[in-house]
PDBQT receptor file of N, H, CA, C and O in Angstrom, charges set to zero:
ATOM      1  N   MET A   1      -7.609 -32.550  -7.309  1.00  0.00    +0.000 N 
ATOM      2  CA  MET A   1      -7.547 -32.205  -5.904  1.00  0.00    +0.000 C 
ATOM      3  C   MET A   1      -6.217 -31.499  -5.621  1.00  0.00    +0.000 C 
ATOM      4  O   MET A   1      -5.162 -31.931  -6.084  1.00  0.00    +0.000 OA
ATOM      5  N   CYS A   2      -6.285 -30.444  -4.878  1.00  0.00    +0.000 N 
ATOM      6  H   CYS A   2      -7.143 -30.094  -4.502  1.00  0.00    +0.000 HD
ATOM      7  CA  CYS A   2      -5.129 -29.642  -4.514  1.00  0.00    +0.000 C 
ATOM      8  C   CYS A   2      -4.275 -30.384  -3.479  1.00  0.00    +0.000 C 
ATOM      9  O   CYS A   2      -4.816 -31.059  -2.603  1.00  0.00    +0.000 OA
ATOM     10  N   TRP A   3      -2.974 -30.266  -3.574  1.00  0.00    +0.000 N 
ATOM     11  H   TRP A   3      -2.535 -29.718  -4.287  1.00  0.00    +0.000 HD
ATOM     12  CA  TRP A   3      -2.092 -30.946  -2.616  1.00  0.00    +0.000 C 
ATOM     13  C   TRP A   3      -2.346 -30.456  -1.193  1.00  0.00    +0.000 C 
ATOM     14  O   TRP A   3      -2.191 -31.221  -0.241  1.00  0.00    +0.000 OA
ATOM     15  N   ALA A   4      -2.738 -29.177  -1.035  1.00  0.00    +0.000 N 
ATOM     16  H   ALA A   4      -2.864 -28.556  -1.808  1.00  0.00    +0.000 HD
ATOM     17  CA  ALA A   4      -2.981 -28.621   0.297  1.00  0.00    +0.000 C 
ATOM     18  C   ALA A   4      -4.132 -29.349   0.988  1.00  0.00    +0.000 C 
ATOM     19  O   ALA A   4      -4.108 -29.526   2.206  1.00  0.00    +0.000 OA
ATOM     20  N   VAL A   5      -5.127 -29.767   0.230  1.00  0.00    +0.000 N 
ATOM     21  H   VAL A   5      -5.146 -29.623  -0.759  1.00  0.00    +0.000 HD
ATOM     22  CA  VAL A   5      -6.245 -30.519   0.814  1.00  0.00    +0.000 C 
ATOM     23  C   VAL A   5      -5.729 -31.829   1.394  1.00  0.00    +0.000 C 
ATOM     24  O   VAL A   5      -6.140 -32.239   2.479  1.00  0.00    +0.000 OA
ATOM     25  N   THR A   6      -4.838 -32.475   0.675  1.00  0.00    +0.000 N 
ATOM     26  H   THR A   6      -4.505 -32.142  -0.207  1.00  0.00    +0.000 HD
ATOM     27  CA  THR A   6      -4.277 -33.737   1.137  1.00  0.00    +0.000 C 
ATOM     28  C   THR A   6      -3.440 -33.538   2.394  1.00  0.00    +0.000 C 
ATOM     29  O   THR A   6      -3.516 -34.335   3.329  1.00  0.00    +0.000 OA
ATOM     30  N   GLU A   7      -2.640 -32.471   2.415  1.00  0.00    +0.000 N 
ATOM     31  H   GLU A   7      -2.578 -31.823   1.655  1.00  0.00    +0.000 HD
ATOM     32  CA  GLU A   7      -1.714 -32.247   3.521  1.00  0.00    +0.000 C 
ATOM     33  C   GLU A   7      -2.378 -31.693   4.780  1.00  0.00    +0.000 C 
ATOM     34  O   GLU A   7      -2.113 -32.181   5.879  1.00  0.00    +0.000 OA
ATOM     35  N   VAL A   8      -3.235 -30.682   4.638  1.00  0.00    +0.000 N 
ATOM     36  H   VAL A   8      -3.451 -30.286   3.746  1.00  0.00    +0.000 HD
ATOM     37  CA  VAL A   8      -3.783 -30.011   5.821  1.00  0.00    +0.000 C 
ATOM     38  C   VAL A   8      -5.300 -30.012   5.875  1.00  0.00    +0.000 C 
ATOM     39  O   VAL A   8      -5.890 -29.423   6.780  1.00  0.00    +0.000 OA
ATOM     40  N   GLY A   9      -5.934 -30.668   4.917  1.00  0.00    +0.000 N 
ATOM     41  H   GLY A   9      -5.455 -31.147   4.182  1.00  0.00    +0.000 HD
ATOM     42  CA  GLY A   9      -7.393 -30.681   4.850  1.00  0.00    +0.000 C 
ATOM     43  C   GLY A   9      -8.072 -31.385   6.002  1.00  0.00    +0.000 C 
ATOM     44  O   GLY A   9      -9.266 -31.189   6.230  1.00  0.00    +0.000 OA
ATOM     45  N   GLY A  10      -7.338 -32.199   6.727  1.00  0.00    +0.000 N 
ATOM     46  H   GLY A  10      -6.369 -32.359   6.541  1.00  0.00    +0.000 HD
ATOM     47  CA  GLY A  10      -7.925 -32.923   7.840  1.00  0.00    +0.000 C 
ATOM     48  C   GLY A  10      -7.900 -32.150   9.152  1.00  0.00    +0.000 C 
ATOM     49  O   GLY A  10      -8.301 -32.672  10.193  1.00  0.00    +0.000 OA
ATOM     50  N   ALA A  11      -7.425 -30.896   9.103  1.00  0.00    +0.000 N 
ATOM     51  H   ALA A  11      -7.100 -30.472   8.258  1.00  0.00    +0.000 HD
ATOM     52  CA  ALA A  11      -7.372 -30.085  10.322  1.00  0.00    +0.000 C 
ATOM     53  C   ALA A  11      -8.780 -29.891  10.876  1.00  0.00    +0.000 C 
ATOM     54  O   ALA A  11      -9.722 -29.628  10.129  1.00  0.00    +0.000 OA
ATOM     55  N   ASN A  12      -8.910 -30.022  12.184  1.00  0.00    +0.000 N 
ATOM     56  H   ASN A  12      -8.145 -30.236  12.791  1.00  0.00    +0.000 HD
ATOM     57  CA  ASN A  12     -10.215 -29.895  12.822  1.00  0.00    +0.000 C 
ATOM     58  C   ASN A  12     -10.248 -28.612  13.650  1.00  0.00    +0.000 C 
ATOM     59  O   ASN A  12      -9.686 -28.558  14.744  1.00  0.00    +0.000 OA
ATOM     60  N   PHE A  13     -10.900 -27.593  13.128  1.00  0.00    +0.000 N 
ATOM     61  H   PHE A  13     -11.357 -27.637  12.239  1.00  0.00    +0.000 HD
ATOM     62  CA  PHE A  13     -11.036 -26.320  13.819  1.00  0.00    +0.000 C 
ATOM     63  C   PHE A  13     -12.419 -26.179  14.449  1.00  0.00    +0.000 C 
ATOM     64  O   PHE A  13     -12.724 -25.155  15.059  1.00  0.00    +0.000 OA
ATOM     65  N   GLY A  14     -13.238 -27.190  14.305  1.00  0.00    +0.000 N 
ATOM     66  H   GLY A  14     -12.990 -28.022  13.810  1.00  0.00    +0.000 HD
ATOM     67  CA  GLY A  14     -14.594 -27.133  14.836  1.00  0.00    +0.000 C 
ATOM     68  C   GLY A  14     -15.569 -26.441  13.904  1.00  0.00    +0.000 C 
ATOM     69  O   GLY A  14     -16.755 -26.332  14.214  1.00  0.00    +0.000 OA
ATOM     70  N   ASP A  15     -15.086 -25.979  12.779  1.00  0.00    +0.000 N 
ATOM     71  H   ASP A  15     -14.122 -26.068  12.528  1.00  0.00    +0.000 HD
ATOM     72  CA  ASP A  15     -15.917 -25.272  11.799  1.00  0.00    +0.000 C 
ATOM     73  C   ASP A  15     -15.339 -25.552  10.419  1.00  0.00    +0.000 C 
ATOM     74  O   ASP A  15     -14.171 -25.255  10.168  1.00  0.00    +0.000 OA
ATOM     75  N   ALA A  16     -16.129 -26.110   9.537  1.00  0.00    +0.000 N 
ATOM     76  H   ALA A  16     -17.078 -26.350   9.741  1.00  0.00    +0.000 HD
ATOM     77  CA  ALA A  16     -15.657 -26.474   8.203  1.00  0.00    +0.000 C 
ATOM     78  C   ALA A  16     -15.157 -25.265   7.422  1.00  0.00    +0.000 C 
ATOM     79  O   ALA A  16     -14.247 -25.385   6.602  1.00  0.00    +0.000 OA
ATOM     80  N   ARG A  17     -15.753 -24.093   7.677  1.00  0.00    +0.000 N 
ATOM     81  H   ARG A  17     -16.492 -23.995   8.343  1.00  0.00    +0.000 HD
ATOM     82  CA  ARG A  17     -15.314 -22.883   6.970  1.00  0.00    +0.000 C 
ATOM     83  C   ARG A  17     -13.891 -22.514   7.342  1.00  0.00    +0.000 C 
ATOM     84  O   ARG A  17     -13.125 -22.078   6.483  1.00  0.00    +0.000 OA
ATOM     85  N   LEU A  18     -13.521 -22.680   8.600  1.00  0.00    +0.000 N 
ATOM     86  H   LEU A  18     -14.143 -23.034   9.298  1.00  0.00    +0.000 HD
ATOM     87  CA  LEU A  18     -12.159 -22.372   9.029  1.00  0.00    +0.000 C 
ATOM     88  C   LEU A  18     -11.160 -23.327   8.396  1.00  0.00    +0.000 C 
ATOM     89  O   LEU A  18     -10.072 -22.921   7.988  1.00  0.00    +0.000 OA
ATOM     90  N   ALA A  19     -11.535 -24.589   8.317  1.00  0.00    +0.000 N 
ATOM     91  H   ALA A  19     -12.419 -24.919   8.648  1.00  0.00    +0.000 HD
ATOM     92  CA  ALA A  19     -10.662 -25.569   7.668  1.00  0.00    +0.000 C 
ATOM     93  C   ALA A  19     -10.469 -25.227   6.196  1.00  0.00    +0.000 C 
ATOM     94  O   ALA A  19      -9.367 -25.360   5.665  1.00  0.00    +0.000 OA
ATOM     95  N   GLN A  20     -11.537 -24.788   5.539  1.00  0.00    +0.000 N 
ATOM     96  H   GLN A  20     -12.432 -24.680   5.971  1.00  0.00    +0.000 HD
ATOM     97  CA  GLN A  20     -11.449 -24.413   4.127  1.00  0.00    +0.000 C 
ATOM     98  C   GLN A  20     -10.551 -23.187   3.952  1.00  0.00    +0.000 C 
ATOM     99  O   GLN A  20      -9.759 -23.130   3.011  1.00  0.00    +0.000 OA
ATOM    100  N   CYS A  21     -10.667 -22.215   4.843  1.00  0.00    +0.000 N 
ATOM    101  H   CYS A  21     -11.311 -22.261   5.607  1.00  0.00    +0.000 HD
ATOM    102  CA  CYS A  21      -9.800 -21.028   4.789  1.00  0.00    +0.000 C 
ATOM    103  C   CYS A  21      -8.348 -21.415   5.013  1.00  0.00    +0.000 C 
ATOM    104  O   CYS A  21      -7.455 -20.885   4.351  1.00  0.00    +0.000 OA
ATOM    105  N   TRP A  22      -8.102 -22.338   5.942  1.00  0.00    +0.000 N 
ATOM    106  H   TRP A  22      -8.827 -22.768   6.479  1.00  0.00    +0.000 HD
ATOM    107  CA  TRP A  22      -6.759 -22.799   6.232  1.00  0.00    +0.000 C 
ATOM    108  C   TRP A  22      -6.128 -23.450   4.999  1.00  0.00    +0.000 C 
ATOM    109  O   TRP A  22      -4.977 -23.171   4.665  1.00  0.00    +0.000 OA
ATOM    110  N   VAL A  23      -6.877 -24.308   4.334  1.00  0.00    +0.000 N 
ATOM    111  H   VAL A  23      -7.813 -24.535   4.605  1.00  0.00    +0.000 HD
ATOM    112  CA  VAL A  23      -6.377 -24.967   3.119  1.00  0.00    +0.000 C 
ATOM    113  C   VAL A  23      -6.061 -23.930   2.056  1.00  0.00    +0.000 C 
ATOM    114  O   VAL A  23      -5.027 -24.012   1.394  1.00  0.00    +0.000 OA
ATOM    115  N   SER A  24      -6.938 -22.961   1.891  1.00  0.00    +0.000 N 
ATOM    116  H   SER A  24      -7.778 -22.895   2.429  1.00  0.00    +0.000 HD
ATOM    117  CA  SER A  24      -6.730 -21.911   0.895  1.00  0.00    +0.000 C 
ATOM    118  C   SER A  24      -5.485 -21.085   1.211  1.00  0.00    +0.000 C 
ATOM    119  O   SER A  24      -4.706 -20.764   0.314  1.00  0.00    +0.000 OA
ATOM    120  N   LEU A  25      -5.300 -20.744   2.481  1.00  0.00    +0.000 N 
ATOM    121  H   LEU A  25      -5.933 -21.005   3.210  1.00  0.00    +0.000 HD
ATOM    122  CA  LEU A  25      -4.143 -19.954   2.889  1.00  0.00    +0.000 C 
ATOM    123  C   LEU A  25      -2.845 -20.725   2.665  1.00  0.00    +0.000 C 
ATOM    124  O   LEU A  25      -1.868 -20.165   2.167  1.00  0.00    +0.000 OA
ATOM    125  N   VAL A  26      -2.829 -21.990   3.027  1.00  0.00    +0.000 N 
ATOM    126  H   VAL A  26      -3.622 -22.445   3.432  1.00  0.00    +0.000 HD
ATOM    127  CA  VAL A  26      -1.639 -22.822   2.813  1.00  0.00    +0.000 C 
ATOM    128  C   VAL A  26      -1.322 -22.925   1.324  1.00  0.00    +0.000 C 
ATOM    129  O   VAL A  26      -0.159 -22.854   0.929  1.00  0.00    +0.000 OA
ATOM    130  N   ASP A  27      -2.344 -23.091   0.507  1.00  0.00    +0.000 N 
ATOM    131  H   ASP A  27      -3.289 -23.149   0.828  1.00  0.00    +0.000 HD
ATOM    132  CA  ASP A  27      -2.148 -23.179  -0.938  1.00  0.00    +0.000 C 
ATOM    133  C   ASP A  27      -1.571 -21.878  -1.491  1.00  0.00    +0.000 C 
ATOM    134  O   ASP A  27      -0.652 -21.902  -2.309  1.00  0.00    +0.000 OA
ATOM    135  N   CYS A  28      -2.109 -20.749  -1.047  1.00  0.00    +0.000 N 
ATOM    136  H   CYS A  28      -2.856 -20.730  -0.382  1.00  0.00    +0.000 HD
ATOM    137  CA  CYS A  28      -1.609 -19.447  -1.511  1.00  0.00    +0.000 C 
ATOM    138  C   CYS A  28      -0.162 -19.228  -1.081  1.00  0.00    +0.000 C 
ATOM    139  O   CYS A  28       0.654 -18.760  -1.875  1.00  0.00    +0.000 OA
ATOM    140  N   PHE A  29       0.164 -19.562   0.165  1.00  0.00    +0.000 N 
ATOM    141  H   PHE A  29      -0.499 -19.942   0.810  1.00  0.00    +0.000 HD
ATOM    142  CA  PHE A  29       1.530 -19.389   0.634  1.00  0.00    +0.000 C 
ATOM    143  C   PHE A  29       2.506 -20.319  -0.078  1.00  0.00    +0.000 C 
ATOM    144  O   PHE A  29       3.685 -19.989  -0.203  1.00  0.00    +0.000 OA
ATOM    145  N   SER A  30       2.045 -21.454  -0.539  1.00  0.00    +0.000 N 
ATOM    146  H   SER A  30       1.087 -21.721  -0.437  1.00  0.00    +0.000 HD
ATOM    147  CA  SER A  30       2.937 -22.343  -1.280  1.00  0.00    +0.000 C 
ATOM    148  C   SER A  30       3.316 -21.731  -2.626  1.00  0.00    +0.000 C 
ATOM    149  O   SER A  30       4.398 -21.993  -3.152  1.00  0.00    +0.000 OA
ATOM    150  N   GLU A  31       2.430 -20.922  -3.173  1.00  0.00    +0.000 N 
ATOM    151  H   GLU A  31       1.552 -20.709  -2.745  1.00  0.00    +0.000 HD
ATOM    152  CA  GLU A  31       2.699 -20.264  -4.451  1.00  0.00    +0.000 C 
ATOM    153  C   GLU A  31       3.549 -19.007  -4.278  1.00  0.00    +0.000 C 
ATOM    154  O   GLU A  31       4.288 -18.631  -5.188  1.00  0.00    +0.000 OA
ATOM    155  N   HIS A  32       3.448 -18.351  -3.110  1.00  0.00    +0.000 N 
ATOM    156  H   HIS A  32       2.847 -18.657  -2.371  1.00  0.00    +0.000 HD
ATOM    157  CA  HIS A  32       4.163 -17.101  -2.846  1.00  0.00    +0.000 C 
ATOM    158  C   HIS A  32       4.731 -17.143  -1.422  1.00  0.00    +0.000 C 
ATOM    159  O   HIS A  32       4.229 -16.437  -0.547  1.00  0.00    +0.000 OA
ATOM    160  N   PRO A  33       5.753 -17.946  -1.175  1.00  0.00    +0.000 N 
ATOM    161  CA  PRO A  33       6.203 -18.176   0.198  1.00  0.00    +0.000 C 
ATOM    162  C   PRO A  33       6.881 -16.987   0.879  1.00  0.00    +0.000 C 
ATOM    163  O   PRO A  33       6.991 -16.974   2.105  1.00  0.00    +0.000 OA
ATOM    164  N   THR A  34       7.332 -16.003   0.130  1.00  0.00    +0.000 N 
ATOM    165  H   THR A  34       7.243 -16.014  -0.866  1.00  0.00    +0.000 HD
ATOM    166  CA  THR A  34       8.064 -14.901   0.756  1.00  0.00    +0.000 C 
ATOM    167  C   THR A  34       7.238 -13.638   0.912  1.00  0.00    +0.000 C 
ATOM    168  O   THR A  34       7.761 -12.620   1.365  1.00  0.00    +0.000 OA
ATOM    169  N   THR A  35       5.980 -13.673   0.554  1.00  0.00    +0.000 N 
ATOM    170  H   THR A  35       5.555 -14.500   0.186  1.00  0.00    +0.000 HD
ATOM    171  CA  THR A  35       5.151 -12.476   0.642  1.00  0.00    +0.000 C 
ATOM    172  C   THR A  35       4.408 -12.411   1.972  1.00  0.00    +0.000 C 
ATOM    173  O   THR A  35       4.318 -13.395   2.706  1.00  0.00    +0.000 OA
ATOM    174  N   SER A  36       3.880 -11.230   2.258  1.00  0.00    +0.000 N 
ATOM    175  H   SER A  36       3.953 -10.431   1.661  1.00  0.00    +0.000 HD
ATOM    176  CA  SER A  36       3.088 -11.056   3.475  1.00  0.00    +0.000 C 
ATOM    177  C   SER A  36       1.714 -11.703   3.285  1.00  0.00    +0.000 C 
ATOM    178  O   SER A  36       1.345 -12.095   2.178  1.00  0.00    +0.000 OA
ATOM    179  N   ILE A  37       0.973 -11.806   4.377  1.00  0.00    +0.000 N 
ATOM    180  H   ILE A  37       1.273 -11.487   5.277  1.00  0.00    +0.000 HD
ATOM    181  CA  ILE A  37      -0.377 -12.372   4.284  1.00  0.00    +0.000 C 
ATOM    182  C   ILE A  37      -1.230 -11.532   3.346  1.00  0.00    +0.000 C 
ATOM    183  O   ILE A  37      -1.954 -12.078   2.513  1.00  0.00    +0.000 OA
ATOM    184  N   ALA A  38      -1.155 -10.215   3.472  1.00  0.00    +0.000 N 
ATOM    185  H   ALA A  38      -0.567  -9.771   4.149  1.00  0.00    +0.000 HD
ATOM    186  CA  ALA A  38      -1.960  -9.333   2.619  1.00  0.00    +0.000 C 
ATOM    187  C   ALA A  38      -1.623  -9.524   1.140  1.00  0.00    +0.000 C 
ATOM    188  O   ALA A  38      -2.521  -9.569   0.299  1.00  0.00    +0.000 OA
ATOM    189  N   GLN A  39      -0.361  -9.633   0.828  1.00  0.00    +0.000 N 
ATOM    190  H   GLN A  39       0.369  -9.596   1.511  1.00  0.00    +0.000 HD
ATOM    191  CA  GLN A  39       0.040  -9.827  -0.569  1.00  0.00    +0.000 C 
ATOM    192  C   GLN A  39      -0.349 -11.210  -1.061  1.00  0.00    +0.000 C 
ATOM    193  O   GLN A  39      -0.762 -11.370  -2.210  1.00  0.00    +0.000 OA
ATOM    194  N   THR A  40      -0.224 -12.186  -0.219  1.00  0.00    +0.000 N 
ATOM    195  H   THR A  40       0.111 -12.056   0.714  1.00  0.00    +0.000 HD
ATOM    196  CA  THR A  40      -0.540 -13.559  -0.598  1.00  0.00    +0.000 C 
ATOM    197  C   THR A  40      -2.022 -13.731  -0.876  1.00  0.00    +0.000 C 
ATOM    198  O   THR A  40      -2.412 -14.372  -1.852  1.00  0.00    +0.000 OA
ATOM    199  N   CYS A  41      -2.851 -13.148  -0.001  1.00  0.00    +0.000 N 
ATOM    200  H   CYS A  41      -2.534 -12.628   0.792  1.00  0.00    +0.000 HD
ATOM    201  CA  CYS A  41      -4.297 -13.318  -0.132  1.00  0.00    +0.000 C 
ATOM    202  C   CYS A  41      -4.881 -12.530  -1.292  1.00  0.00    +0.000 C 
ATOM    203  O   CYS A  41      -5.829 -12.981  -1.934  1.00  0.00    +0.000 OA
ATOM    204  N   GLY A  42      -4.331 -11.369  -1.563  1.00  0.00    +0.000 N 
ATOM    205  H   GLY A  42      -3.561 -11.002  -1.042  1.00  0.00    +0.000 HD
ATOM    206  CA  GLY A  42      -4.766 -10.612  -2.723  1.00  0.00    +0.000 C 
ATOM    207  C   GLY A  42      -5.830  -9.573  -2.447  1.00  0.00    +0.000 C 
ATOM    208  O   GLY A  42      -5.666  -8.416  -2.832  1.00  0.00    +0.000 OA
ATOM    209  N   THR A  43      -6.906  -9.945  -1.797  1.00  0.00    +0.000 N 
ATOM    210  H   THR A  43      -7.040 -10.885  -1.484  1.00  0.00    +0.000 HD
ATOM    211  CA  THR A  43      -7.974  -8.982  -1.541  1.00  0.00    +0.000 C 
ATOM    212  C   THR A  43      -8.111  -8.736  -0.042  1.00  0.00    +0.000 C 
ATOM    213  O   THR A  43      -7.690  -9.550   0.779  1.00  0.00    +0.000 OA
ATOM    214  N   ARG A  44      -8.700  -7.613   0.289  1.00  0.00    +0.000 N 
ATOM    215  H   ARG A  44      -9.043  -6.952  -0.378  1.00  0.00    +0.000 HD
ATOM    216  CA  ARG A  44      -8.896  -7.262   1.702  1.00  0.00    +0.000 C 
ATOM    217  C   ARG A  44      -9.779  -8.296   2.416  1.00  0.00    +0.000 C 
ATOM    218  O   ARG A  44      -9.524  -8.654   3.566  1.00  0.00    +0.000 OA
ATOM    219  N   ALA A  45     -10.796  -8.756   1.734  1.00  0.00    +0.000 N 
ATOM    220  H   ALA A  45     -11.003  -8.465   0.800  1.00  0.00    +0.000 HD
ATOM    221  CA  ALA A  45     -11.706  -9.736   2.331  1.00  0.00    +0.000 C 
ATOM    222  C   ALA A  45     -10.964 -11.043   2.617  1.00  0.00    +0.000 C 
ATOM    223  O   ALA A  45     -11.151 -11.639   3.678  1.00  0.00    +0.000 OA
ATOM    224  N   GLN A  46     -10.135 -11.487   1.694  1.00  0.00    +0.000 N 
ATOM    225  H   GLN A  46      -9.983 -11.003   0.832  1.00  0.00    +0.000 HD
ATOM    226  CA  GLN A  46      -9.389 -12.726   1.905  1.00  0.00    +0.000 C 
ATOM    227  C   GLN A  46      -8.348 -12.560   3.006  1.00  0.00    +0.000 C 
ATOM    228  O   GLN A  46      -8.088 -13.495   3.764  1.00  0.00    +0.000 OA
ATOM    229  N   THR A  47      -7.756 -11.379   3.094  1.00  0.00    +0.000 N 
ATOM    230  H   THR A  47      -7.967 -10.620   2.479  1.00  0.00    +0.000 HD
ATOM    231  CA  THR A  47      -6.788 -11.108   4.161  1.00  0.00    +0.000 C 
ATOM    232  C   THR A  47      -7.477 -11.139   5.510  1.00  0.00    +0.000 C 
ATOM    233  O   THR A  47      -6.946 -11.712   6.461  1.00  0.00    +0.000 OA
ATOM    234  N   LYS A  48      -8.659 -10.528   5.611  1.00  0.00    +0.000 N 
ATOM    235  H   LYS A  48      -9.091 -10.062   4.838  1.00  0.00    +0.000 HD
ATOM    236  CA  LYS A  48      -9.391 -10.512   6.860  1.00  0.00    +0.000 C 
ATOM    237  C   LYS A  48      -9.814 -11.928   7.259  1.00  0.00    +0.000 C 
ATOM    238  O   LYS A  48      -9.814 -12.267   8.442  1.00  0.00    +0.000 OA
ATOM    239  N   ALA A  49     -10.165 -12.734   6.291  1.00  0.00    +0.000 N 
ATOM    240  H   ALA A  49     -10.165 -12.458   5.329  1.00  0.00    +0.000 HD
ATOM    241  CA  ALA A  49     -10.566 -14.110   6.566  1.00  0.00    +0.000 C 
ATOM    242  C   ALA A  49      -9.389 -14.935   7.074  1.00  0.00    +0.000 C 
ATOM    243  O   ALA A  49      -9.566 -15.858   7.869  1.00  0.00    +0.000 OA
ATOM    244  N   ALA A  50      -8.208 -14.603   6.616  1.00  0.00    +0.000 N 
ATOM    245  H   ALA A  50      -8.064 -13.854   5.970  1.00  0.00    +0.000 HD
ATOM    246  CA  ALA A  50      -6.998 -15.335   7.046  1.00  0.00    +0.000 C 
ATOM    247  C   ALA A  50      -6.684 -15.016   8.472  1.00  0.00    +0.000 C 
ATOM    248  O   ALA A  50      -5.708 -15.528   9.020  1.00  0.00    +0.000 OA
TER     249      ALA A  50
């Protein structure tokens, strides 16, 4: 289990998909804290989802 799930996985956005995106974004930023959202996410689709 990813640490991000433990820390922010309980966020309630009213939609499970948004919570999953939030966990993914937090995990990516933990690996690359000084990059932009576009650089952190990697793909255009992931950036748009963020």
